[in-house]
C-alpha positions as protocol buffer text, in pm:
chain_id: "A"
residue {
  index: 1
  type: UNK
  ca { x: 13088 y: 13631 z: 13327 }
}
residue {
  index: 2
  type: UNK
  ca { x: 13146 y: 13766 z: 13694 }
}
residue {
  index: 3
  type: UNK
  ca { x: 13111 y: 13405 z: 13777 }
}
residue {
  index: 4
  type: UNK
  ca { x: 13414 y: 13325 z: 13578 }
}
residue {
  index: 5
  type: UNK
  ca { x: 13632 y: 13575 z: 13704 }
}
residue {
  index: 6
  type: UNK
  ca { x: 13525 y: 13503 z: 14076 }
}
residue {
  index: 7
  type: UNK
  ca { x: 13575 y: 13124 z: 14024 }
}
residue {
  index: 8
  type: UNK
  ca { x: 13939 y: 13150 z: 13932 }
}
residue {
  index: 9
  type: UNK
  ca { x: 14030 y: 13421 z: 14204 }
}
residue {
  index: 10
  type: UNK
  ca { x: 14330 y: 13484 z: 14299 }
}
residue {
  index: 11
  type: UNK
  ca { x: 14409 y: 13411 z: 13922 }
}
residue {
  index: 12
  type: UNK
  ca { x: 14377 y: 13726 z: 13698 }
}
residue {
  index: 13
  type: UNK
  ca { x: 14130 y: 13645 z: 13420 }
}
residue {
  index: 14
  type: UNK
  ca { x: 14143 y: 13815 z: 13076 }
}
residue {
  index: 15
  type: UNK
  ca { x: 13865 y: 13736 z: 12824 }
}
residue {
  index: 16
  type: UNK
  ca { x: 13834 y: 13827 z: 12481 }
}
residue {
  index: 17
  type: UNK
  ca { x: 13567 y: 13763 z: 12232 }
}
residue {
  index: 18
  type: UNK
  ca { x: 13731 y: 13629 z: 11894 }
}
residue {
  index: 19
  type: UNK
  ca { x: 13372 y: 13609 z: 11742 }
}
residue {
  index: 20
  type: UNK
  ca { x: 13012 y: 13604 z: 11858 }
}
residue {
  index: 21
  type: UNK
  ca { x: 13038 y: 13226 z: 11894 }
}
residue {
  index: 22
  type: UNK
  ca { x: 13400 y: 13219 z: 12021 }
}
residue {
  index: 23
  type: UNK
  ca { x: 13607 y: 13361 z: 12302 }
}
residue {
  index: 24
  type: UNK
  ca { x: 13974 y: 13325 z: 12439 }
}
residue {
  index: 25
  type: UNK
  ca { x: 14084 y: 13327 z: 12808 }
}
residue {
  index: 26
  type: UNK
  ca { x: 14418 y: 13438 z: 12958 }
}
residue {
  index: 27
  type: UNK
  ca { x: 14476 y: 13290 z: 13302 }
}
residue {
  index: 28
  type: UNK
  ca { x: 14780 y: 13500 z: 13473 }
}
residue {
  index: 29
  type: UNK
  ca { x: 14949 y: 13412 z: 13831 }
}
residue {
  index: 30
  type: UNK
  ca { x: 14956 y: 13728 z: 14017 }
}
residue {
  index: 31
  type: UNK
  ca { x: 15334 y: 13803 z: 14112 }
}
residue {
  index: 32
  type: UNK
  ca { x: 15493 y: 13582 z: 13851 }
}
residue {
  index: 33
  type: UNK
  ca { x: 15524 y: 13509 z: 13485 }
}
residue {
  index: 34
  type: UNK
  ca { x: 15317 y: 13221 z: 13500 }
}
residue {
  index: 35
  type: UNK
  ca { x: 15002 y: 13246 z: 13254 }
}
residue {
  index: 36
  type: UNK
  ca { x: 14822 y: 13023 z: 13008 }
}
residue {
  index: 37
  type: UNK
  ca { x: 14616 y: 13125 z: 12703 }
}
residue {
  index: 38
  type: UNK
  ca { x: 14302 y: 12914 z: 12621 }
}
residue {
  index: 39
  type: UNK
  ca { x: 14138 y: 12974 z: 12289 }
}
residue {
  index: 40
  type: UNK
  ca { x: 13855 y: 12835 z: 12086 }
}
residue {
  index: 41
  type: UNK
  ca { x: 13612 y: 12828 z: 12371 }
}
residue {
  index: 42
  type: UNK
  ca { x: 13252 y: 12823 z: 12250 }
}
residue {
  index: 43
  type: UNK
  ca { x: 13029 y: 13095 z: 12381 }
}
residue {
  index: 44
  type: UNK
  ca { x: 12748 y: 13324 z: 12285 }
}
residue {
  index: 45
  type: UNK
  ca { x: 12654 y: 13650 z: 12388 }
}
residue {
  index: 46
  type: UNK
  ca { x: 12419 y: 13574 z: 12659 }
}
residue {
  index: 47
  type: UNK
  ca { x: 12533 y: 13292 z: 12902 }
}
residue {
  index: 48
  type: UNK
  ca { x: 12323 y: 13111 z: 13170 }
}
residue {
  index: 49
  type: UNK
  ca { x: 12504 y: 13035 z: 13489 }
}
residue {
  index: 50
  type: UNK
  ca { x: 12512 y: 12667 z: 13384 }
}
residue {
  index: 51
  type: UNK
  ca { x: 12670 y: 12738 z: 13067 }
}
residue {
  index: 52
  type: UNK
  ca { x: 12949 y: 12965 z: 13236 }
}
residue {
  index: 53
  type: UNK
  ca { x: 13033 y: 12642 z: 13460 }
}
residue {
  index: 54
  type: UNK
  ca { x: 13057 y: 12449 z: 13133 }
}
residue {
  index: 55
  type: UNK
  ca { x: 13324 y: 12697 z: 13024 }
}
residue {
  index: 56
  type: UNK
  ca { x: 13485 y: 12682 z: 13325 }
}
residue {
  index: 57
  type: UNK
  ca { x: 13520 y: 12324 z: 13309 }
}
residue {
  index: 58
  type: UNK
  ca { x: 13651 y: 12327 z: 12974 }
}
residue {
  index: 59
  type: UNK
  ca { x: 13921 y: 12594 z: 13055 }
}
residue {
  index: 60
  type: UNK
  ca { x: 14020 y: 12374 z: 13378 }
}
residue {
  index: 61
  type: UNK
  ca { x: 14032 y: 12053 z: 13147 }
}
residue {
  index: 62
  type: UNK
  ca { x: 14267 y: 12234 z: 12911 }
}
residue {
  index: 63
  type: UNK
  ca { x: 14467 y: 12389 z: 13191 }
}
residue {
  index: 64
  type: UNK
  ca { x: 14535 y: 12049 z: 13329 }
}
residue {
  index: 65
  type: UNK
  ca { x: 14659 y: 11911 z: 13011 }
}
residue {
  index: 66
  type: UNK
  ca { x: 14904 y: 12177 z: 12936 }
}
residue {
  index: 67
  type: UNK
  ca { x: 14993 y: 12383 z: 13281 }
}
residue {
  index: 68
  type: UNK
  ca { x: 14867 y: 12150 z: 13578 }
}
residue {
  index: 69
  type: UNK
  ca { x: 15083 y: 12302 z: 13819 }
}
residue {
  index: 70
  type: UNK
  ca { x: 14879 y: 12621 z: 13800 }
}
residue {
  index: 71
  type: UNK
  ca { x: 14611 y: 12431 z: 13997 }
}
residue {
  index: 72
  type: UNK
  ca { x: 14895 y: 12308 z: 14243 }
}
residue {
  index: 73
  type: UNK
  ca { x: 14934 y: 12645 z: 14378 }
}
residue {
  index: 74
  type: UNK
  ca { x: 14567 y: 12776 z: 14397 }
}
residue {
  index: 75
  type: UNK
  ca { x: 14262 y: 12581 z: 14492 }
}
residue {
  index: 76
  type: UNK
  ca { x: 14024 y: 12774 z: 14309 }
}
residue {
  index: 77
  type: UNK
  ca { x: 13886 y: 12465 z: 14123 }
}
residue {
  index: 78
  type: UNK
  ca { x: 13687 y: 12335 z: 14440 }
}
residue {
  index: 79
  type: UNK
  ca { x: 13348 y: 12484 z: 14362 }
}
residue {
  index: 80
  type: UNK
  ca { x: 13148 y: 12223 z: 14162 }
}
residue {
  index: 81
  type: UNK
  ca { x: 12807 y: 12242 z: 14028 }
}
residue {
  index: 82
  type: UNK
  ca { x: 12555 y: 12037 z: 14166 }
}
């Protein structure tokens, strides 16, 4: 999961497992009250790097729908898988 944390830097990422097959992620902008909670993210106990990138893409897609301004301030979404 370090790939997930590093990808969103400088955004602070908090991950919690809701079940063995579902997790929630909260992204918080340091130094402000801006945050977003993304739930019902499919996961499993062991993830490949490709699966982590798929989770990142899902998080980005959901953030763009509800809080696109978060990406206006931080360009953490410039890394793309091949």
